[in-house]
Structures are given as structure tokens and as C-alpha cells.
One Martini backbone bead per residue (centre of mass of N, CA, C, O) as a GRO file, in nm:
protein
  510
    1MET     BB    1   0.097   0.036   0.020
    2LYS     BB    2   0.004   0.379  -0.059
    3ILE     BB    3   0.036   0.651   0.173
    4LEU     BB    4  -0.132   0.966   0.209
    5LEU     BB    5  -0.072   1.220   0.440
    6VAL     BB    6  -0.308   1.488   0.514
    7TYR     BB    7  -0.283   1.836   0.606
    8PRO     BB    8  -0.475   2.084   0.609
    9ARG     BB    9  -0.534   2.396   0.585
   10PHE     BB   10  -0.510   2.694   0.751
   11PRO     BB   11  -0.626   2.956   0.865
   12GLU     BB   12  -0.596   3.259   0.981
   13THR     BB   13  -0.488   3.295   1.318
   14PHE     BB   14  -0.388   3.359   1.626
   15TRP     BB   15  -0.209   3.070   1.623
   16SER     BB   16  -0.035   3.092   1.353
   17PHE     BB   17   0.197   3.313   1.352
   18LYS     BB   18   0.260   3.443   1.076
   19HIS     BB   19   0.426   3.712   1.151
   20ALA     BB   20   0.639   3.563   1.340
   21LEU     BB   21   0.769   3.337   1.156
   22ARG     BB   22   0.940   3.533   0.980
   23PHE     BB   23   1.173   3.572   1.196
   24ILE     BB   24   1.250   3.230   1.185
   25ASN     BB   25   1.194   3.069   0.921
   26LYS     BB   26   0.899   2.946   0.946
   27LYS     BB   27   0.594   2.770   0.857
   28ALA     BB   28   0.514   2.646   1.149
   29ALA     BB   29   0.437   2.581   1.474
   30HIS     BB   30   0.303   2.283   1.429
   31PRO     BB   31   0.254   1.958   1.404
   32PRO     BB   32   0.077   1.660   1.297
   33LEU     BB   33   0.036   1.443   1.543
   34GLY     BB   34  -0.199   1.261   1.460
   35LEU     BB   35  -0.079   1.154   1.190
   36LEU     BB   36   0.187   1.044   1.312
   37THR     BB   37   0.037   0.836   1.489
   38VAL     BB   38  -0.115   0.686   1.270
   39ALA     BB   39   0.139   0.593   1.120
   40GLY     BB   40   0.223   0.401   1.366
   41LEU     BB   41  -0.040   0.200   1.299
   42LEU     BB   42   0.073   0.110   1.045
   43PRO     BB   43   0.205  -0.087   0.839
   44THR     BB   44   0.549  -0.138   0.790
   45ASP     BB   45   0.516  -0.217   0.462
   46TRP     BB   46   0.426   0.055   0.410
   47GLU     BB   47   0.402   0.347   0.215
   48LEU     BB   48   0.495   0.675   0.332
   49ARG     BB   49   0.340   1.006   0.323
   50LEU     BB   50   0.378   1.361   0.406
   51VAL     BB   51   0.135   1.644   0.395
   52ASP     BB   52   0.168   1.978   0.494
   53GLU     BB   53  -0.005   2.253   0.377
   54ASN     BB   54   0.148   2.462   0.581
   55VAL     BB   55   0.442   2.381   0.430
   56THR     BB   56   0.344   2.203   0.173
   57PRO     BB   57   0.265   2.150  -0.131
   58LEU     BB   58   0.006   1.991  -0.306
   59GLU     BB   59   0.044   1.755  -0.544
   60ASP     BB   60  -0.077   1.559  -0.792
   61ALA     BB   61   0.152   1.351  -0.773
   62ASP     BB   62   0.089   1.265  -0.484
   63LEU     BB   63  -0.196   1.156  -0.542
   64ARG     BB   64  -0.127   0.951  -0.768
   65TRP     BB   65   0.060   0.767  -0.589
   66ALA     BB   66  -0.183   0.690  -0.423
   67ASP     BB   67  -0.415   0.467  -0.281
   68TYR     BB   68  -0.440   0.649  -0.017
   69VAL     BB   69  -0.608   0.917   0.162
   70PHE     BB   70  -0.518   1.066   0.460
   71ILE     BB   71  -0.738   1.250   0.689
   72SER     BB   72  -0.684   1.528   0.917
   73ALA     BB   73  -0.912   1.731   1.133
   74MET     BB   74  -1.039   2.035   1.217
   75ALA     BB   75  -1.285   2.266   1.211
   76VAL     BB   76  -1.096   2.505   1.097
   77GLN     BB   77  -1.039   2.309   0.821
   78LYS     BB   78  -1.282   2.294   0.623
   79GLU     BB   79  -1.188   2.430   0.360
   80GLY     BB   80  -0.942   2.248   0.313
   81VAL     BB   81  -1.107   1.987   0.294
   82ARG     BB   82  -1.280   2.056   0.048
   83GLU     BB   83  -1.044   2.090  -0.146
   84LEU     BB   84  -0.928   1.804  -0.113
   85ILE     BB   85  -1.175   1.642  -0.201
   86THR     BB   86  -1.191   1.754  -0.487
   87ARG     BB   87  -0.912   1.650  -0.577
   88CYS     BB   88  -0.958   1.348  -0.522
   89ARG     BB   89  -1.206   1.309  -0.705
   90GLY     BB   90  -1.069   1.404  -0.971
   91LEU     BB   91  -0.851   1.143  -0.923
   92GLU     BB   92  -0.985   0.894  -0.791
   93LYS     BB   93  -0.942   0.899  -0.470
   94LYS     BB   94  -0.913   0.742  -0.184
   95MET     BB   95  -1.065   0.800   0.143
   96VAL     BB   96  -0.940   0.866   0.481
   97ALA     BB   97  -1.111   0.975   0.784
   98GLY     BB   98  -1.024   1.187   1.072
   99GLY     BB   99  -1.097   1.336   1.363
  100PRO     BB  100  -1.276   1.589   1.500
  101LEU     BB  101  -1.445   1.674   1.257
  102PHE     BB  102  -1.553   1.382   1.180
  103SER     BB  103  -1.652   1.279   1.459
  104VAL     BB  104  -1.885   1.507   1.469
  105SER     BB  105  -1.935   1.551   1.118
  106TRP     BB  106  -1.970   1.292   0.924
  107GLU     BB  107  -2.248   1.350   0.764
  108GLU     BB  108  -2.099   1.586   0.579
  109TYR     BB  109  -1.909   1.326   0.439
  110PRO     BB  110  -2.007   1.111   0.198
  111GLU     BB  111  -1.742   1.114   0.002
  112ILE     BB  112  -1.611   0.948   0.200
  113ASP     BB  113  -1.509   0.626   0.208
  114HIS     BB  114  -1.359   0.636   0.509
  115LEU     BB  115  -1.462   0.646   0.851
  116VAL     BB  116  -1.237   0.713   1.130
  117LEU     BB  117  -1.341   0.733   1.445
  118GLY     BB  118  -1.214   0.874   1.693
  119GLU     BB  119  -0.980   0.680   1.828
  120ALA     BB  120  -0.742   0.505   1.654
  121GLU     BB  121  -0.681   0.265   1.849
  122LEU     BB  122  -0.974   0.147   1.794
  123THR     BB  123  -1.063   0.187   1.469
  124LEU     BB  124  -0.824   0.128   1.276
  125PRO     BB  125  -0.788  -0.183   1.310
  126ARG     BB  126  -1.067  -0.248   1.188
  127PHE     BB  127  -1.015  -0.136   0.910
  128LEU     BB  128  -0.757  -0.301   0.843
  129ALA     BB  129  -0.890  -0.579   0.861
  130ASP     BB  130  -1.104  -0.530   0.638
  131LEU     BB  131  -0.906  -0.457   0.414
  132ALA     BB  132  -0.756  -0.732   0.413
  133ALA     BB  133  -1.047  -0.882   0.353
  134GLY     BB  134  -1.212  -0.693   0.139
  135CYS     BB  135  -1.435  -0.526   0.366
  136PRO     BB  136  -1.472  -0.220   0.384
  137GLN     BB  137  -1.614   0.031   0.557
  138HIS     BB  138  -1.748   0.345   0.592
  139ARG     BB  139  -1.788   0.315   0.921
  140TYR     BB  140  -1.602   0.394   1.231
  141SER     BB  141  -1.707   0.347   1.572
  142PRO     BB  142  -1.726   0.394   1.884
  143GLY     BB  143  -1.844   0.314   2.165
  144PRO     BB  144  -1.994   0.375   2.439
  145ASP     BB  145  -1.755   0.468   2.646
  146GLU     BB  146  -1.502   0.420   2.444
  147TRP     BB  147  -1.164   0.393   2.556
  148PRO     BB  148  -0.839   0.399   2.519
  149ASP     BB  149  -0.540   0.267   2.589
  150LEU     BB  150  -0.235   0.445   2.587
  151SER     BB  151  -0.041   0.193   2.562
  152THR     BB  152  -0.116   0.170   2.235
  153THR     BB  153   0.050   0.409   2.166
  154PRO     BB  154   0.255   0.520   1.938
  155LEU     BB  155   0.509   0.635   1.787
  156PRO     BB  156   0.587   0.888   1.618
  157ARG     BB  157   0.662   0.972   1.269
  158TRP     BB  158   0.930   1.171   1.236
  159ASP     BB  159   1.050   1.071   0.954
  160LEU     BB  160   0.809   1.231   0.785
  161LEU     BB  161   0.940   1.502   0.892
  162ALA     BB  162   1.018   1.853   0.857
  163ILE     BB  163   1.131   1.985   1.144
  164GLN     BB  164   1.271   2.263   1.050
  165LYS     BB  165   0.973   2.404   0.976
  166TYR     BB  166   0.933   2.425   1.290
  167ASN     BB  167   0.902   2.570   1.603
  168ALA     BB  168   0.757   2.307   1.728
  169MET     BB  169   0.689   2.035   1.905
  170SER     BB  170   0.482   1.734   1.980
  171LEU     BB  171   0.312   1.604   2.276
  172GLN     BB  172   0.142   1.328   2.454
  173TYR     BB  173  -0.001   1.227   2.775
  174SER     BB  174  -0.315   1.308   2.761
  175ARG     BB  175  -0.674   1.237   2.794
  176GLY     BB  176  -0.888   1.449   2.906
  177CYS     BB  177  -1.129   1.596   3.152
  178PRO     BB  178  -1.257   1.668   3.475
  179PHE     BB  179  -1.410   1.874   3.330
  180ASP     BB  180  -1.748   2.039   3.211
  181CYS     BB  181  -1.781   2.255   2.999
  182GLU     BB  182  -2.035   2.362   2.801
  183PHE     BB  183  -1.850   2.465   2.537
  184CYS     BB  184  -1.686   2.201   2.546
  185ASP     BB  185  -1.537   1.907   2.349
  186ILE     BB  186  -1.343   1.720   2.513
  187THR     BB  187  -1.537   1.515   2.653
  188LEU     BB  188  -1.659   1.418   2.387
  189LEU     BB  189  -1.380   1.310   2.264
  190TYR     BB  190  -1.221   1.200   2.569
  191GLY     BB  191  -1.349   1.256   2.827
  192GLN     BB  192  -1.346   1.290   3.199
  193LYS     BB  193  -1.119   1.073   3.223
  194PRO     BB  194  -0.803   1.069   3.259
  195ARG     BB  195  -0.560   0.954   3.027
  196THR     BB  196  -0.241   0.786   3.046
  197LYS     BB  197   0.084   0.767   3.019
  198SER     BB  198   0.371   0.640   3.078
  199LYS     BB  199   0.691   0.704   3.164
  200GLU     BB  200   0.812   0.523   2.943
  201GLN     BB  201   0.670   0.660   2.705
  202ILE     BB  202   0.771   0.948   2.744
  203ILE     BB  203   1.072   0.883   2.724
  204ALA     BB  204   1.057   0.755   2.444
  205GLU     BB  205   0.957   1.014   2.301
  206LEU     BB  206   1.190   1.197   2.374
  207ASP     BB  207   1.411   1.016   2.251
  208HIS     BB  208   1.299   1.008   1.964
  209LEU     BB  209   1.319   1.314   1.914
  210TYR     BB  210   1.620   1.344   1.976
  211ARG     BB  211   1.720   1.134   1.750
  212HIS     BB  212   1.586   1.338   1.523
  213GLY     BB  213   1.724   1.637   1.618
  214TRP     BB  214   1.575   1.778   1.838
  215ARG     BB  215   1.583   2.133   1.948
  216GLY     BB  216   1.360   2.268   2.191
  217GLY     BB  217   1.037   2.307   2.161
  218VAL     BB  218   0.753   2.162   2.354
  219PHE     BB  219   0.420   2.060   2.304
  220MET     BB  220   0.183   1.981   2.538
  221VAL     BB  221  -0.140   1.898   2.414
  222ASP     BB  222  -0.298   1.887   2.648
  223ASP     BB  223  -0.594   2.013   2.772
  224ASN     BB  224  -0.504   1.885   3.073
  225PHE     BB  225  -0.209   1.823   3.223
  226ILE     BB  226  -0.342   1.821   3.542
  227GLY     BB  227  -0.562   1.587   3.566
  228ASN     BB  228  -0.306   1.410   3.702
  229LYS     BB  229  -0.119   1.497   3.960
  230LYS     BB  230   0.004   1.248   4.091
  231ALA     BB  231   0.154   1.130   3.844
  232LEU     BB  232   0.322   1.375   3.783
  233LYS     BB  233   0.479   1.405   4.060
  234GLU     BB  234   0.570   1.088   4.096
  235GLU     BB  235   0.661   1.022   3.776
  236ILE     BB  236   0.691   1.208   3.524
  237LEU     BB  237   0.869   1.453   3.613
  238PRO     BB  238   1.110   1.294   3.730
  239ALA     BB  239   1.177   1.146   3.465
  240MET     BB  240   1.223   1.396   3.293
  241GLU     BB  241   1.448   1.526   3.459
  242ASP     BB  242   1.657   1.303   3.430
  243TRP     BB  243   1.671   1.300   3.120
  244LEU     BB  244   1.744   1.602   3.077
  245ALA     BB  245   2.001   1.621   3.252
  246GLN     BB  246   2.171   1.409   3.082
  247ARG     BB  247   2.124   1.629   2.812
  248GLY     BB  248   2.110   1.942   2.886
  249TYR     BB  249   1.832   2.049   2.823
  250PRO     BB  250   1.696   2.038   2.505
  251PHE     BB  251   1.415   2.114   2.633
  252THR     BB  252   1.112   2.291   2.617
  253PHE     BB  253   0.789   2.388   2.770
  254ASN     BB  254   0.437   2.367   2.686
  255THR     BB  255   0.087   2.419   2.797
  256GLN     BB  256  -0.224   2.299   2.945
  257ALA     BB  257  -0.449   2.439   3.201
  258SER     BB  258  -0.587   2.483   3.499
  259ILE     BB  259  -0.627   2.713   3.760
  260ASN     BB  260  -0.555   2.496   3.993
  261LEU     BB  261  -0.248   2.520   3.974
  262ALA     BB  262  -0.227   2.752   4.197
  263ASP     BB  263  -0.276   2.532   4.447
  264ASP     BB  264   0.026   2.400   4.362
  265ASP     BB  265   0.343   2.448   4.454
  266GLU     BB  266   0.486   2.183   4.382
  267LEU     BB  267   0.401   2.169   4.083
  268LEU     BB  268   0.517   2.436   3.995
  269ALA     BB  269   0.812   2.369   4.065
  270ASP     BB  270   0.836   2.118   3.885
  271LEU     BB  271   0.779   2.244   3.609
  272VAL     BB  272   1.012   2.449   3.612
  273ARG     BB  273   1.248   2.250   3.657
  274VAL     BB  274   1.200   2.089   3.385
  275GLY     BB  275   1.099   2.341   3.156
  276PHE     BB  276   0.858   2.509   3.194
  277GLU     BB  277   0.732   2.827   3.055
  278SER     BB  278   0.420   2.773   2.970
  279VAL     BB  279   0.056   2.845   3.014
  280PHE     BB  280  -0.265   2.759   2.923
  281ILE     BB  281  -0.567   2.941   3.029
  282GLY     BB  282  -0.910   2.919   3.096
  283ILE     BB  283  -1.081   3.203   3.196
  284GLU     BB  284  -1.294   3.383   3.000
  285THR     BB  285  -1.409   3.540   3.284
  286PRO     BB  286  -1.481   3.782   3.549
  287HIS     BB  287  -1.781   3.679   3.545
  288GLU     BB  288  -1.968   3.487   3.749
  289GLY     BB  289  -2.232   3.442   3.587
  290SER     BB  290  -2.082   3.319   3.335
  291LEU     BB  291  -1.944   3.083   3.482
  292THR     BB  292  -2.204   2.946   3.569
  293GLU     BB  293  -2.335   2.909   3.290
  294CYS     BB  294  -2.069   2.730   3.172
  295GLY     BB  295  -1.939   2.547   3.410
  296LYS     BB  296  -1.678   2.708   3.545
  297LEU     BB  297  -1.609   2.607   3.849
  298GLN     BB  298  -1.288   2.635   3.882
  299ASN     BB  299  -1.321   2.970   3.862
  300LYS     BB  300  -1.479   2.993   4.109
  301ASN     BB  301  -1.433   3.139   4.407
  302ARG     BB  302  -1.186   3.322   4.299
  303ASP     BB  303  -0.877   3.486   4.252
  304LEU     BB  304  -0.771   3.520   3.940
  305LEU     BB  305  -0.547   3.728   3.959
  306ALA     BB  306  -0.381   3.590   4.184
  307ALA     BB  307  -0.335   3.323   4.034
  308VAL     BB  308  -0.173   3.433   3.798
  309LYS     BB  309   0.057   3.570   3.964
  310LYS     BB  310   0.159   3.316   4.100
  311ILE     BB  311   0.249   3.166   3.846
  312GLN     BB  312   0.450   3.386   3.757
  313ARG     BB  313   0.631   3.385   4.014
  314HIS     BB  314   0.723   3.078   3.958
  315GLY     BB  315   0.796   3.091   3.617
  316LEU     BB  316   0.524   3.131   3.447
  317GLN     BB  317   0.368   3.176   3.163
  318VAL     BB  318   0.054   3.330   3.087
  319GLN     BB  319  -0.198   3.210   2.891
  320GLY     BB  320  -0.517   3.339   2.763
  321GLY     BB  321  -0.867   3.266   2.770
  322PHE     BB  322  -1.141   3.449   2.611
  323ILE     BB  323  -1.501   3.533   2.643
  324LEU     BB  324  -1.762   3.655   2.428
  325GLY     BB  325  -2.135   3.602   2.463
  326PHE     BB  326  -2.275   3.558   2.704
  327ASP     BB  327  -2.582   3.581   2.845
  328HIS     BB  328  -2.453   3.722   3.127
  329ASP     BB  329  -2.337   3.956   2.997
  330PRO     BB  330  -2.262   4.263   3.059
  331PRO     BB  331  -2.210   4.582   2.934
  332THR     BB  332  -1.919   4.585   3.103
  333ILE     BB  333  -1.736   4.346   2.988
  334PHE     BB  334  -1.524   4.489   2.810
  335GLU     BB  335  -1.377   4.651   3.031
  336ARG     BB  336  -1.323   4.412   3.219
  337GLN     BB  337  -1.138   4.259   3.032
  338ILE     BB  338  -0.924   4.471   2.994
  339ASP     BB  339  -0.852   4.511   3.294
  340PHE     BB  340  -0.772   4.223   3.360
  341ILE     BB  341  -0.547   4.181   3.149
  342GLN     BB  342  -0.370   4.418   3.235
  343GLN     BB  343  -0.333   4.336   3.538
  344SER     BB  344  -0.217   4.040   3.481
  345GLY     BB  345  -0.005   4.020   3.232
  346ILE     BB  346  -0.136   3.891   2.980
  347VAL     BB  347   0.002   3.886   2.680
  348THR     BB  348  -0.144   3.619   2.575
  349ALA     BB  349  -0.466   3.714   2.460
  350MET     BB  350  -0.744   3.520   2.381
  351VAL     BB  351  -1.009   3.678   2.221
  352GLY     BB  352  -1.342   3.549   2.192
  353LEU     BB  353  -1.615   3.435   2.043
  354LEU     BB  354  -1.878   3.264   2.092
  355ASN     BB  355  -1.892   2.915   2.009
  356VAL     BB  356  -2.099   2.648   1.892
  357LEU     BB  357  -2.031   2.325   1.941
  358LYS     BB  358  -2.081   2.031   1.830
  359GLY     BB  359  -2.224   1.827   2.098
  360THR     BB  360  -2.253   2.012   2.315
  361LYS     BB  361  -2.426   2.138   2.575
  362LEU     BB  362  -2.471   2.410   2.439
  363TYR     BB  363  -2.594   2.305   2.179
  364GLN     BB  364  -2.834   2.158   2.304
  365ARG     BB  365  -2.960   2.405   2.436
  366MET     BB  366  -2.983   2.592   2.181
  367GLU     BB  367  -3.152   2.397   2.016
  368ARG     BB  368  -3.396   2.399   2.206
  369GLU     BB  369  -3.413   2.730   2.173
  370GLY     BB  370  -3.357   2.809   1.863
  371ARG     BB  371  -3.028   2.941   1.828
  372ILE     BB  372  -2.921   2.798   1.585
  373LEU     BB  373  -2.770   2.904   1.272
  374ALA     BB  374  -2.499   2.725   1.260
  375GLU     BB  375  -2.205   2.605   1.202
  376SER     BB  376  -1.905   2.611   1.314
  377SER     BB  377  -1.581   2.725   1.216
  378GLY     BB  378  -1.362   2.712   1.476
  379ASP     BB  379  -1.327   3.043   1.489
  380ASN     BB  380  -1.325   3.278   1.760
  381THR     BB  381  -1.150   3.519   1.587
  382GLY     BB  382  -1.361   3.569   1.321
  383GLN     BB  383  -1.624   3.746   1.380
  384GLN     BB  384  -1.820   3.495   1.452
  385ILE     BB  385  -2.144   3.350   1.485
  386ASN     BB  386  -2.389   3.055   1.555
  387TYR     BB  387  -2.589   3.236   1.733
  388GLN     BB  388  -2.835   3.368   1.941
  389PRO     BB  389  -2.797   3.645   2.105
  390LYS     BB  390  -2.873   3.855   2.367
  391MET     BB  391  -2.696   4.048   2.252
  392PRO     BB  392  -2.660   4.264   2.033
  393TRP     BB  393  -2.463   4.217   1.768
  394GLU     BB  394  -2.338   4.499   1.726
  395LYS     BB  395  -2.247   4.528   2.021
  396LEU     BB  396  -2.070   4.277   2.038
  397LEU     BB  397  -1.877   4.345   1.805
  398ALA     BB  398  -1.782   4.623   1.901
  399GLY     BB  399  -1.668   4.520   2.170
  400TYR     BB  400  -1.467   4.320   2.058
  401LYS     BB  401  -1.300   4.519   1.891
  402ARG     BB  402  -1.219   4.695   2.130
  403VAL     BB  403  -1.062   4.486   2.287
  404THR     BB  404  -0.851   4.388   2.071
  405THR     BB  405  -0.738   4.665   1.980
  406THR     BB  406  -0.651   4.762   2.257
  407LEU     BB  407  -0.460   4.531   2.360
  408TYR     BB  408  -0.273   4.570   2.070
  409THR     BB  409  -0.179   4.825   2.131
  410PRO     BB  410   0.115   4.950   2.221
  411LYS     BB  411   0.034   5.082   2.486
  412TYR     BB  412  -0.096   4.823   2.614
  413PHE     BB  413   0.101   4.597   2.550
  414TYR     BB  414   0.369   4.709   2.677
  415ARG     BB  415   0.250   4.747   2.957
  416ARG     BB  416   0.191   4.442   2.997
  417VAL     BB  417   0.476   4.335   2.975
  418ILE     BB  418   0.591   4.487   3.219
  419ALA     BB  419   0.394   4.375   3.426
  420PHE     BB  420   0.494   4.086   3.392
  421LEU     BB  421   0.807   4.118   3.438
  422GLN     BB  422   0.771   4.217   3.732
  423GLU     BB  423   0.637   3.936   3.829
  424TYR     BB  424   0.846   3.764   3.699
  425ASN     BB  425   1.042   3.453   3.766
  426PRO     BB  426   1.309   3.347   3.646
  427PRO     BB  427   1.485   3.080   3.641
  428ALA     BB  428   1.749   2.978   3.808
  429GLY     BB  429   2.012   2.842   3.609
  430ARG     BB  430   1.906   2.837   3.333
  431LYS     BB  431   1.982   2.722   3.031
  432ILE     BB  432   2.064   2.887   2.730
  433HIS     BB  433   1.980   2.798   2.395
  434ALA     BB  434   2.137   2.915   2.142
  435ARG     BB  435   2.018   3.004   1.816
  436LEU     BB  436   2.011   3.105   1.500
  437GLU     BB  437   1.710   3.204   1.495
  438HIS     BB  438   1.747   3.405   1.725
  439GLY     BB  439   1.942   3.596   1.584
  440ILE     BB  440   1.763   3.656   1.341
  441ALA     BB  441   1.523   3.771   1.502
  442PHE     BB  442   1.677   4.007   1.634
  443VAL     BB  443   1.760   4.153   1.377
  444LYS     BB  444   1.474   4.189   1.261
  445ALA     BB  445   1.361   4.346   1.501
  446LEU     BB  446   1.551   4.588   1.482
  447PHE     BB  447   1.460   4.663   1.194
  448TRP     BB  448   1.137   4.645   1.190
  449LEU     BB  449   1.080   4.763   1.499
  450GLY     BB  450   1.331   4.977   1.547
  451ILE     BB  451   1.293   5.139   1.253
  452TRP     BB  452   1.022   5.098   1.066
  453ASP     BB  453   0.838   5.128   1.291
  454LYS     BB  454   0.616   5.361   1.422
  455ASP     BB  455   0.642   5.208   1.724
  456ARG     BB  456   0.954   5.207   1.819
  457LEU     BB  457   0.955   5.338   2.102
  458TYR     BB  458   0.839   5.096   2.257
  459PHE     BB  459   1.061   4.898   2.193
  460TRP     BB  460   1.301   5.056   2.331
  461ARG     BB  461   1.178   5.079   2.611
  462LEU     BB  462   1.162   4.778   2.675
  463LEU     BB  463   1.461   4.702   2.632
  464GLY     BB  464   1.571   4.906   2.833
  465TRP     BB  465   1.421   4.811   3.083
  466SER     BB  466   1.527   4.522   3.084
  467LEU     BB  467   1.835   4.582   3.105
  468LEU     BB  468   1.809   4.760   3.373
  469LYS     BB  469   1.594   4.588   3.562
  470LYS     BB  470   1.577   4.278   3.390
  471PRO     BB  471   1.804   4.108   3.214
  472ARG     BB  472   1.685   3.807   3.215
  473THR     BB  473   1.430   3.914   3.024
  474PHE     BB  474   1.530   3.999   2.739
  475PRO     BB  475   1.453   3.763   2.545
  476LEU     BB  476   1.149   3.786   2.612
  477ALA     BB  477   1.106   4.076   2.522
  478VAL     BB  478   1.170   4.026   2.227
  479ALA     BB  479   0.953   3.813   2.175
  480TYR     BB  480   0.709   4.003   2.245
  481THR     BB  481   0.745   4.198   2.009
  482ILE     BB  482   0.671   3.981   1.798
  483TYR     BB  483   0.397   3.900   1.899
  484GLY     BB  484   0.271   4.182   1.886
  485PHE     BB  485   0.293   4.212   1.583
  486HIS     BB  486   0.102   3.984   1.512
  487PHE     BB  487  -0.153   4.062   1.675
  488ARG     BB  488  -0.192   4.343   1.555
  489LYS     BB  489  -0.226   4.257   1.259
  490PHE     BB  490  -0.455   4.057   1.296
  491PHE     BB  491  -0.671   4.254   1.428
  492LEU     BB  492  -0.667   4.465   1.206
  493GLU     BB  493  -0.766   4.278   0.981
  494GLN     BB  494  -1.029   4.200   1.124
  495ALA     BB  495  -1.150   4.492   1.162
  496GLU     BB  496  -1.172   4.546   0.839
  497SER     BB  497  -1.391   4.366   0.841
  498ALA     BB  498  -1.748   4.245   0.757
  499PRO     BB  499  -1.912   4.071   0.957
  500ALA     BB  500  -2.140   3.798   1.028
  501PRO     BB  501  -2.349   3.594   1.116
  502LEU     BB  502  -2.419   3.275   1.103
  503GLY     BB  503  -2.681   3.311   0.926
  504SER     BB  504  -3.025   3.405   1.056
  505PRO     BB  505  -3.109   3.637   1.249
  506ASP     BB  506  -3.283   3.822   1.442
  507PRO     BB  507  -3.341   4.146   1.358
  508SER     BB  508  -3.376   4.259   1.659
  509THR     BB  509  -3.046   4.193   1.719
  510VAL     BB  510  -2.903   4.385   1.475
   0.00000   0.00000   0.00000
């Protein structure tokens, strides 16, 4: 068998880092870990090729070569998926598809020859067995509450990837989240009981990546890395620390976690000691009524601002997710979001409009209320919603634009960076591995942001402050000037568009 694994193109989003990647000559932020893992489940005598359309153009010759085209995608890649399907059908190529997009919305893709849904460790072997017997079925789905044991997960096929074209690599330790927020589809896709890999598996994956030549950042893609704190503290992090120390700490890490990370000083210290540099936390909103509405119970009845600052003081950068458009959002929510983000020093603040993902508890509720207008695009920073909001749409959109453009104007952004650096305690004694791309990025930043940019005064003020007040934060200060350039350009481009809700809302709310 000749198998072509294709990862469809992403639209430009907040997390694409399109404008920042230019500084380090990289094509994409992260590799398609799902497809690389699927490749590890395929027969070893099959011939495999991987095309990530975000890095390499997909040629007709690639498609003609293949016996089957394997496609994996998330909701935000819908347009790229449609383009890929059209090309495959034009060349009469058989398609096998899986991943979050197809697992939730499989009925929208009848033209796919074989749908392998859910987690591949369960359903892909069933498809492969039927294929070998000459009777492959159209759809393979896991049973109710059927979740695979992650001990069966293979090593990703890093040999298929041009790793030098990516900013960071990706690994996965666990699936599932102990919380069940109304708007989130993680428990729908992976369950509410976190399932984890063993320490032996994690070390094998680190070693595998190391032997393939990677040095640098690694994104632990878990939706909630601290879902099983006990195993992390007693097994995983100590094993990682031993492995990293023996090799001179070749990797640094970032991940995603819930705000209750702030409750565990021991875990915070362990993460920083191992080499974790940043953590994304879904804060969503400072309004208690909206937290209650969406079931974000872990964020309630706590001082969110103090929790963020505590994590920063321990030596972790906090990236934050924020949502506008909850039914209980008051008219003052826009200013409250701006004030909270500025005071917190969360430099990378992803503020999005609420989108109702198919299959979630929120989708079910709004469907009962007759408020679903269309299926979500999967991009909550795209200035579109797919439901009937309580707040008039024009007011919601205007408030959203005010929040995003304000936060990323140089005046607010650079003030927020300094607020963070004042609070942040970079780990003492951590070795900095300088790489060629870092030097290239610094030179480009000096030229593009320090000379040509009209807001260059803010750039020089930040670098000067860092050198004089907190010199150990200087590399991070430079990095943040590049992030800010990307976010500012992204939101300015978004603000210049004229979006509307997906579907046809009640005219009385527009």
C-alpha cells in the first residue's frame, strides 16, 4: 500500500503566528501530531508520505502516487478539507478520514470513502482488518463510553516530517479532562476521566524526538496537562527531569492547564524545574454569572487575578483564553475584560467570541431554544458567531473589536508586557540554548520593529527597561515584541473586515 497522509491548510488565526514566524524562517508553529501517530499504527511494510499543506504544497503527483489518502482535521480546517476532497475526487482517489472534525460531523462528508472516527487506537485496527479481508466499511465508530488505553499508542513517525520547518514539536501525555465546561468539546471527544501514558512511554517519546535531531520547544498538547496531578508529581515529572538533566536540557516545554494549578505550589515548582516555560489557561471571563452559566466551576469563588500572578511569580508565563458573548455578560463586560487582562499581565490573551461547537452541552441547550444559526467555523477569533445572542449582535461585535484592538495597540500591549515582567521570576540557573534562528529573529526585530515600525519608540523603551531593570528577561522581552507585532497585525486585519453572524439571526437583535 502507498499511503499519503495529508493535513489540510489552516486559515489565518490568532494561533497561526503567521507574522511572527517570518522572524525565524519557519513555516508553521506545530506539526500534525495526530497524523504522525496514525502513521505509527499503520503496517510497517506500507509506504508512507506526509504532506502538511501549511508547510508544503500538495501536488497532483503526490495524489496520483497514493492508493489511499488519509486526512485528519479539526473544525477550523473545514475549507481546506473541502478543497482537498474536491482534488481527490477529481483524481478518483480513495479517502480515509478521521480526527475531531469528522468524529463530530461525519454525516456532512458522505463523499469520504472510509470514516475512521474517535480515537485511532480503537477504530483504525478494525478498518485495517476489514481492508485486509477485502471488505472495508464506510464508517467505524467507537462504542458508547469506549476509550482506548493509551499504552497502545505508538511512537509518532517523526521520520516522515521535515522538523526544521516548525517552530516547536508536539507530544501528548494524556487525553480527557476532569471538568465539563458547557461550551467545550474535549469531554465529548476524549471523556471526563483523564487517561495517561506511562512514564516509560513519555521517556521513549522524548528520546525518539531527541534521536531525530530536535532541540528546542515542545508543546505538550494535553487539553489539561494537570488532570492527574498525582501521577505527574510522583512519576512523570521526576522521570522527565532525570532524562533532561542527563542530556543538558535540550527541550523546553509549554502546555495547557486549568486555573487550579495555582493551588499546588509543589506542582508549580516541579513544572518550572523540568523546563516548562508557559501554560495556557482558559480564564474565559471575570464575571461570576457567566462562569456559572457555562459550568466553569473551577474558576468560580476564587481570585483569578491573584491566581494568575502566583503562577507568574513561580516562573511560568500565563497565556489566557477569554470569551465574549455569554448570555449573562453585562454591558460592562468589555471594559472588565480589558481591565482584567491589563492588570494580570497576560501578554498572550486570546479573546474570542463564543462559538457553539456541535455536540457540546451548549449546542444541545441552544438547539432546544432554537438559537443555533449554523455550524461553527471553529475559529472564535474570526468575528463570527453561529447562535442567536442575548446581546444585540452589533453591540457584541463592536465591543469585541474594541477589546481586541485596544489590548494590542502598542500603548496597552507594551504596558502589559512590563507589568508581566515585573511580576515574573525567571528560573535561576536555567541554561539558555542560543540557536541561529534566535539571532536571526533578533536582527530582524531590530530592523523591522526598531527602525521601520512607526511604533518603534515602544520597542526601544521595553528593551531598555528590560536591560536596566531585569536583564534576565531580555530574551523574553524581545520575543514579546515579535508576538505583539503578529497579534497587532492580525486583529487590525480582522477589524477591517465586515463579518456577520453565520446564518440568519432575528433582525430585532442586529
